[in-house]
N, C-alpha and C positions, 0 to 999 in steps of 0.2 A: 456433524461436520468435523473433519480431521483437524488436528492441531496444526498441521503443516500448511493449512490454507489461511492461517491467521493474517499473514502479510497481505494476502489478497482481500481479506475482509476489510482491513484498515484502508487499503488503497481504494476499494469500491466506495467506502463511506466518503473519502476525500473527493472522488469523482462525482458522487451524488450531490455533495455540498457545493460543487462548482456551478450549480445551476444558474446563479445570477450572471455568470459570465457567458452563458450559452446563448446562441441566437435562436429565434423562433423561425424555423424554415417551413416551407410548404410540406405537406404530407409526403410527397414523392421524394423530395430532397432529404427530408428528415429520416425516412426509412433507409435511404441509400447511405447517408453518412453514418447512421447508427449501425448498419450492417458492416460497413468497412471498419469502424472502430471495434466492433465485436469480434471480427475476424482477426484483427491484430491482437486483441486481448487473448483469444484462444491460442494464437501462435506463441505469445509470450509465456503462456503456461507450459507449453510443450518444448519450446526451443531450448531453454536452459538445461533440461534433463538430457537432451541429445548432445549438447556441447559438453556437459559434465562427463558423459560416458566416453566421448571421443577425445577430449583434450585433457581434462583434469584427472580422470581415473588413471591413465597410463603414467602420469607424472606424480601420482600420489599427493595431489593438491586438494585442499578443501574448497568446495565451490558453493557452500550454502549461502554466502553473501550475495553472489550473483543470482542464484536461484530465488532467494527471497526478494532481491531487488526487482527482478523481472516479474515476480508475482505481484509485488506492490504496484509497479507501473501498469501491469495488465489489469489489476483491479481498478485503478484510476480510469483507464480507457473504458472498461465495462460500465462503470458508473456514469461516465460522460455519455456513452452511447444510449444508455437507458434514459438519461435526462433529455437528450436531444429528441429521442423518439416520442417521449411523453409530451414535451412542449409542442412539437410539431403537430401531433394528433389533436391536442386539446386547445391550442391557442393560435393556430394559424388562420382560422376563419375570422374575418372582419366584416362588419356591416358597412356596405358602401355608403359614403357620405351623403349621397342623394336621398337616402331613406331616413336620415337622422331627423328626429322630431316630427316626422310625417305621421298623421293618423293612420294606423294600420290595424287590421283585424288579425289577432293571434289567438292561439289556444294555449292555455297555461295549466299544467297540472301542479296544484299547490302542494308544496312539500312541508312547509313549516306551519306552526300555529300562527295565525294572523295576529299582528300587533296593532291594536286599535286604540284610538282616543277620540275625543270629541271632534277633531279636525280631519283625521285621516286614518287609513288602514295600510299597513305595510305588509306586502306579500312576497315570499320567495318561492320560486318553483321552476319547473322544467318547461321550456318552450317546445311544445310537441308539434305545433303547426304554425307556419308563417307563409307569406307570399312566396311563390316559386322563384321569383327573382332574387330572393335572399340566399338561396342555395345553402340552407343550413345543413350541417353534417347529418349523416344517416346513422344514428345510433340510438340506444335506449333513451338517453337524456341528451338530446342534441346540444342544448344550451341552457345554462342557468340564468335566470332573470330576476331582478328585484324591481318591483313596481310599487308606486304609492297611489292610493285612491283617495282623492280629495273630493268630498261631497257632504252636504248636510245630512242627507239620507242615503245610507249605503246598506245593501243587503249583507247578511252575515256570510263570510267566506270561511269554510272549514278545511282543515288539512286533509289531503287525499282527494279533494274534489277537482274536477276539470272544468275550467271556465273559458268562455269566449269573451275576450276583451277587445275594446278599441283603445290602443295605447300609442303613446309617442315615446319612442325609444332612442337611445344613443349609446355609444360604447361606454363601458364602465371606466370612469376616470374620477380623480379627486384632487383636492389641493395637496401640495407637497411642501412642507417646511421641515428642514433637517432637525432631528431630535424630538419632533412632535409626533402625535399619533398618525400613522401612515394608513389612511383609509383605502388608498388604491392598492396597497399590498394586501390589505385585508380582503378586498374584493377578489383579487387574484388568487389568494389562498383558498377561498371558498368557491372558486371557479365561476364567479358571477360575471358574465360577459356583457350584459346589457342592463342599463338603468332607465327608468322612465316613469311616466304617470299614466293613469287610467282615466278615461272619460266616461265609459259605460261598460257594462258587463252582463253576461248571461250564463247561468250554470248549465253545463252540458251533462255532467254525470256526478254521482255521489261517490264517496269512498267505499271500498269494499268493507263489508260488515266486520270481519275479523282481522282487518289489516292493522298494523301498528299505528298508522296515522289515525284511523277511526277510534281506536282505544285511547290514544293520547287525547284526541279531541273530546271524547266523552268525559274523561277525567277532568280536563281543563274546564269544560262548561259546568260540571258539577261543582268544582271549587269556585268558579266565577259567581255562581248563585249565592255563595256564602261569603263573598269577598267583603261586602259592606260590614259584616258582623265580625270580621277577623282583622285585627290590626297588623298581623304579620302574615297575611296570605301570600305576600311576595316571597317570603322565605320558604313556606310550604311548597309553593309552585317551583321554586328553584331547586329544592332538594328532591322533589318528587318527579318532575318532568324536565328538569334542566333548563327551564325558561326563567330569565331574570327580568322580564319586562315589567313586573309589578313592584320591583324593589324601589324604594324611595331613595332620593339622593342622600338623606340623612342616614338611612340604614347602610347604604354603601360606604359612606364615609366612616361610620362607626366600625364596620368590619375591616376596612382598609387600615385604619389607625391602630387597631388592636391585633393585626396580623391574622385575621380570620377570613379574609375575602376568598381564600381558596376553598372554604367550606361550602359555599353556595354555588360552586361551579362543579357539576358532576364530572369527575375526572378519575385519575388513577387512585387518588386517596379513597374515594367512595367505593369504587369497584374492588379495591384491595381490602377495604374493611368488610364489605359484603362477602367477598371470597373467603377471607380468613374466618369470619364468623361461621360460615357454612362448613368450612373444613373442621373447625374445632367442635362444632355440634355433631357432625357425622362421625368423627373419630370416636365419640362416645356411643353413638347409636349403632353404627356398622362395626360390630366387634368381630374379632377372629372366630370366636366361639359360634357366633350366629352363622357365619359363612361355612364353617366346618361341618354343618349339618348335611351339606351336600357331599355325598360319598366321594365324588371325584376330587373335590378340594381337600377332603380329609386325607387322601393319599398323596397329595402334592402340596405340602405346607408352604414351600417357597412361592409356588404359583398363587396360592391363596393370598399371601401378603401382597403380591404384585397386583392381583385383581382388586383387592381392597383399596390400595392406593389409587388405582385408576378410577374406581367408582367414586371415591371421595373427591378426587381432583375434578372429574367430569361433572359431578353434581355442583361443586363450588363454581366451576366455570359457567355452567348453565345458569345459575342464579345471577352471576355477574353479567352474563349476556342479556338476561331478562331486564336487569336494571338499566343497562345501556340502551335496550330497546325502548323502555319507558322514556328515556331522555331523547329519543329520536336519533340515536346513533350519531351524536356529534363527534367531531374529530378527536376530542380529548378521550372519549370512551373507547374508540377504536384503537387508539395508541395504547391505552391501558390494557385492553384485551390482548394485544400482541405481546406486551411485556409479560403478562400472566402466562400466556402460552409458552413463550420461550423459556422462562424460568421453570415452569412446570414440566416441560419436556426434558430440560436438563436434569431435573431431579428424578423423574421417572425413568429416564434412560441411563441414569447413573453416570452422567457425563461429568468428569472431574477436570474441567478445563480451567477452573478458577473463576472467581466472581467477575474480575475485570474482563475476561474474554467473553463471558456470558453477556455482560453489559454491551460489549462491542457487537456481538451477534444480534442482540435485541435492537440496537440502534440501526444496524444494517437492514434488518427485516422491516422496521418501520419506514425507513427511507425508500426501500425498494418497492413496498406496497403503496406508499404515499410519498412520491418524490417532492411534493410541495410542503412536507411537514415542517421543514426548517423555517418557513415563513411564519409559523405559529409561535407566539410567545410561550404558550403552554408546553410546546415540545422542549424548549430549552430548560424551562422550570422542571419538567418531569425527569429529563435525563440527568440534570444536575442533582436533583433530589435523590434519585436512585444511586448515582455515583457516590453521593455523600453517605447514603446508608451503607454502601459497600465499604467505604473507608472507615466508617464507624464500626462496622462488624469486624474489620481487620484490626482496629485498635482496641475495641472493647468487646470481649466475648462474655455474654451473660450465661453463667452456669445455673443449672436448676437448683444447685445446692446453695446458691447465694441467698442471703436473707432479703426481705422486702425492702428495707432501707437502702441496701446496696443497689438493688435493681432500680429504685427511684433515682438514686444518684446518677447512675449510668444513663437513665432516660433523660434526666435533666441536662447532662453534658451533651447528649446527642442533639437535643433541641437547640442548645446554644451553638453547637458546631454547625447544625443545619442552617441556622440563621446567618452565620458568618460566611459559609460556603456559597450561599445563594445571594450574597450581597451584590456582586457584579450584575447579576440578572435583575435583582430588585431595583437597583439604581438605574440601570440602563432602560428598563421598561416602565418602571413605576415612579422613578425620581424621588425615592425616599426609603426610609428604613423604619419598620415597626419594631421598636426595641422590646416591646412587651410580648412579642410573638411566642417566645419560649414559655412564658408563664401561662398565657391564654390557651396555647395548644396543649400543654400538659394537663391543665385543669378541665378543658372543655371537649377535647377530642374524644375522651372516653364517654362523655355524655352523648355526643353525636353517635358514637359507635354502638353503645349499648341501648340507647333509648330513642333518639330522634330519628335516625335513619330507618331502623326497623319499623317504628310506628308509621312513619311517612309511607314506606312501601306498602304496609298493610292497608293504610287508608286509601291509597291510589287503587289497589286491587278491589277493596271493598266498594269503591264508588261505582264499579261496574255491576255489582250484584246486590249490595246491601247499603244503600245510600245513608240510612240512619246511622249505621256504625261509622261510616266515613265522616259524617258531620260531627259525630261525637269525638272521634280521634282528632279532627282538625281543631275543634274547640280546645281539647287538651293540649295539643301542640302550641296553639296560640298562647295559652296561659304560661307554658314553659318559656316561650320566647319573650313574653312580657317580663317575666322575672329575670331572665338572662340579660336582656337589653337594659333593664333598669340599672344594672351594674355596669355593663359595657359602655353605655352612653356616658357615664360619669368618668370612666377610665379614659375613653377616647377624647373627652374634653380637656384632659390635661395636656399642657404644652409639650411635655417630654414624651408623650406616647408616640408621636410621629416626628421623625427627623428628616427634613427635606434635604436631599443631595441631588443636584442637577448635573454634576460633572461625574461621569462614570469612571474617571481615572481613580477616584478615591475608593470606589468599591473594589476595583481590581487591586489597588495597593493593599487594602486591608485583607483581601483574599490571599494575596501572595505572602503577607506577613503571617497569617494563621497557618498557611500551608507550610511555611518554613518551620514552624514549631512542630508540625506533624511528621516532617520528613525524617528518616532514620539516619541523621547526621550526628556527629559529635557536637557537644555544646558549643565549643569555640567556633565551629563552622557556622552554626546557627546564628551566633552573635554577629559574626562577620557579614553574613547575608542580610541580617536585619539592619545593621548599620548602613550597609549599601542601599537598602530600600529607603531608609530615612533620608540619606543624602540625595537620592534620586527624587524623593517627594519634595524636598526643600528646593532643589533646582527647578522642578516643575512649577512650584508655587511662585518662585521669583521670576521665572521667564514667562509665566502666563500673564500677559497684560492685554487688556482690550485694545482694539484698534484705536489709533489716534483720532480718527474720524471715519464714520461709516454711515451709509444710508441703506437701510434694509427695507425693501419693498416686499412685504409678506404676501404669501399666496392665500387670499381669503375668498377666492371665487370671484363672483361678480360684485366687486366692491373695492374699497381702498383702505389700506392700513400701512402706514410708513413709520418706521422707527429710526430716529436720528440718534446715533451713539457717539459720545465723546467723553473720554476720560472716565469711563466706568459709570457714567450717568446717561440718561436718555430723555428724549422727548418724543411724543407721538403726534403725527399728523393724520387725522381720521382713524377710526377704530374698527372698521370692517362692518359687515352686515349683521343683522339679527332677524330672526323669523318668528312667526307666531307659534311655531312648534316648541319654542324654548331655546333654540340654538342661538348662541352669541359668539361671534368671532373674537370679541374681547376676552371672554372666559376660556375659549378653547384654543386660541392661537396666540393673541398678543401677550396675555399675561404669562403663559408657559414660556414663550420666547424670551421675555424679559428676565424671568427667573432662571432660565437655563444659562443665560449669559451673565447673570449676576448684576443686572442693571437696576438702578433706582430711577423711578419716573419722576421728573421734576415738573414738567408741564406738558400740556397737550392742546391741540387745536382741532376743532371739528369744522371742516370747511363749509358745510351746510347741513341741513336737517334731514336729508333723505336717509332712509334706514341703511342703505348700503355703505354709508360713510359714518353714520352716528350710532349704529346699532350696538356696538360694543362699549360705548362710553360709560354706561351705568356700572358694568362689571369692573372697568378700570378705576372708576371713582371709588368703588367699595374696596378694591385691593390696594389702592394707593390714595388714601384720603388726604394726604398733604400736597398732592399735585395740583397745580393751577391750570384752569381751563379757559379757553377762549372759543367763541363760535360766532356765527353771523346772525344770531337770533336772540341775543341776550344783551340788553342795554347796559347792565352793570358790568358784565364781563365779556363784552363783544370785541370783535376784531375790527379795526377801523383803518382806513387809508391813512398812511403816514406813521403808524406805530412802528417803533423799532426798539430793540433791547439787546444787551450783551449777555450771553449765556456761556460761561467759561471762556473758551477761545473762539466762540461762534457768534457771529452777528446775524440777528434775525430781523427781517423787515416785512411789514404787511403792505403789499402793493394794491390790494383790493379787498373789499368792495370799494369801488371808486365813488366819489360824490356824484350826486345827480339822480336821475330816475332809476327805478328798480326794474329788473327784467326777469324776475322769477328766481327760484332758489339756485338753479345751476349757474346762471350768470351773475348771481350775487355771492358766489363762493369766496371764502377767504383765500387769497392768493399769497403764498408765503415764499419769500426768498431767503435762502440760508447761505451764508458765506463763511468759509474757513480757509485761511491761508490763500486768499485770492482765488479760491475755487468756489463757484456759485452753483446752487441747486435751486431750480424753480419748481414749485408745487402748486399748480393752478386749480386743483379740485376738479369740479365738473364744468368748468368754464366752456361755454359754447362759442360760436363764432362772434356773437355780439361782444362778449367780454374780452375775447382775444383781440379783436380789432380796437376796442377801447384801450386795452393795455398797450397795444402797438402805437396808437395815436398819442397816448400820454407819455410813454417812456422812450420811444424810438430806439436809438442805439444803446441806451442804458438797460435795455431788456436782455442784453447778451448774458447767457448762462452756459455753464459747461455740461450740466445734467438737467434733463427735462423729464418730469413725470407727465406722460401724455394726457391731455385734457379729456375728460368725460369718457374714459376707457377706450378712446379711439373711435368715437362715433363719427358719422358722416358730417355732422355739423360742428366738428372741432378740427384743430390742427390746420388752421387757415394758412395759405402760403406766405402771406405777409407776416403773420405771427412767427412762423417757423424761421423765416429769413432773419427776423430781428433777434430771436433767441439764439439761433445758430448753434444748437448743442452738439457736442461730440457723441453723447450717449443719450438715448431715450428709452424709457421703460413704460410699458402699458400694463395696468393692473385690471384684469378681467377674468371671467370664468371660461373654462374650456367649452367649446361648442355651445355658447350661450344663445338664447333665443333671440337676442337683439342683433346678431350678426356682427358683433364687435370683435376686433377692430375692422373698420370698413376697408375694403380693398383699395379704394382711391386714397385713403389716408396712408395706408402702408406704402403706396407708390410714392407719395410725397416724401416720406422719410428715405426711401431707397434712392430716389433721384438726387437727394442731397447728401448721400453717402454717410448718413447718420447710423451709428451702431444701434440696432433696435433689439430690445429684449422684451419678452412677453411672459408674464406670470402664468397665463393660461397654458403655455407650452413648457416654459422653463421652470415653473414652480417659483419658490422664493428667489428673488434677485437681490444680492448683496453687493453694494459698491463700496469698496474700501480704499481710502486715500492713504497710500503708503509710499514713502520714498519719492514724494513729489509726482506720483502718477496714480491713476485710478486702476484698481484691480477688480475684476468682475467675477463673482462666484455664483454659480447657478445650482439650484437643487436638482434640476433635471437637465444636465448638459446634453447636447445633441449627440456627442460621442461618449462611448463607455457608460451608457445608461443601462441598468439592469432591465431585463425584458419586462418585468412586472411594473416598471415605471414608464415604459415607452407609450406614446400616444399615436393613434393613427392620424393620417393627414386629414385636415378639415376641408 
């Protein structure tokens, strides 16, 4: 690529990264718009040269600014056209809502290794056949699907097999809470278009004998037979096949707190290590003297050196490609292979464009081949790490004549710089900093490079031909991991090992401060910039104050979890669902939300004992042991009619359970009224029509509130007209799961709110709904607003 095209490269990267702003059009419109943008792009590449010859040349004026500007703009349009084309071809198809959750016979070619436990099996694969009314796209893999098979007795499903399933499917969608894990974006990144459950299945065909899927499955089953005897089989599986399903929570936590979590995700690090190991080995084996035995090479010494470099590079790339195949070609390995190709091509072609330009070319190629790469956390980690390496190479050049101590000093400085330069990404995606990462990486990466990764690769290959050798090597690896984790577990247990930072501002601030030290400015200018950064940080800290009063209705799917925020402290009304699979909304949503906003939990109320409201309570009690709890099922700490208390500037009243007969858990819900500066919020739990009418009869006009959380997720037996007229809210919020099997909220209920001109918000469609009381008015913030929502967060009409 010529140097003069560099502005076009930068512009194209910008256009490709504009994907969140692009619409998903029908295939016909997508192709049309993409062609129009591509035509303008080509015109912008040629037009400046014509203008330069006709206008600037006769006047002896320099025109390179206009030429570069047009190339930059042309690159942006090229990137946008490619994005629109890809989105339109891959995401324009939608399953008609009449087929949602309907039992349907489908054919699925299983792509991944099945993830099974005692309760279920999770399968990812390509939907190859469906009812003709679905009109699925006509391509090799029409749609990617993720299904769960719940049954006490399930047949074993292997990668590469084709199965006929009876499944209930719906569009891929997930809960959405800003700053927390974005599962819907994850599904879009992996192009999974449908989610569902399987009720029955029948195998149609097996995997091809020598296919990658069959070889991976064979190695997986061989290791599975030895799993009970190996304490660290999960690490062996992760390093060998790129599958992390066996890693325990404790092992993950140890790796995260010691800065080694990247080691168990086969990515650029592993492929680079394998590639480098092969290069160094072949440089000694494939010598110039050996190649010069051929008379043709003997007469062409320059060609001999060139062929030797190509052979070494091709062999190293082939081994890295083989390792990626063992891992099932996950996205991280494909990205690493592209980087190896770009850098290798630049070296072999003697392209002296500079490291920064090579980095831009690599990023362009990754985004061009995979326009959704920017949705992957690993993409940003990889390109930032490579950029850090280039900066380090620019600042510190390791000469072969330097002694070993000096080389270790430079390596240590590199690890520290890499930690700091990756701080924004680490805080943004992982909400913390592993301070010990430089130490653990310097000490253990050589162990993985020289010992663990080679032995793991040999053991996987041996499992196909020599099972006894594979078992011996796995036993040896397990002993090494036992010794390693006996030390790492103690290190990870130290409080200073992991520093939680939930505000990404401080990561960017520290990154800018370090970058200021590396920039080639005079010392006085560096001091001036650093003082400016300190002042900016102080102003940010002073101006960052939590909302005076806020109600956050978290998106926890089919359940309730409400956080009341006031003066930097919080209360929780209901804690979201928990499932027998181990999922808890308290651990995955409520606690991270509180930590991200820096809130202390003072008290909580569980309206009733159904799991969609009480499931997360145990996790919250463990995380905040000093918080007080009330519920409708505890005589010592129960909520009773008539209770009221003052919490900071907030008055809390318990309106129910009312005295008298019981009518089941839903109608015995704790009904909470919260008042702040004459603004009242009513939280009725899962109250049905019986409790709503009893509340209306008891309180009459005193039931008036400004905000209402819709009873029982908007079921048909809730939101009675008399109750709504008495409450007369300005805003109503319903907490429910998108496309839930209960049909909530009911259409009749929605009509009641619409007829009364009540502003209605829905966590199933809007994601987290935050109601902030500022300047004597309510401000509504939605995680998924109807306008300006990125395409990967948009939901089809129900």
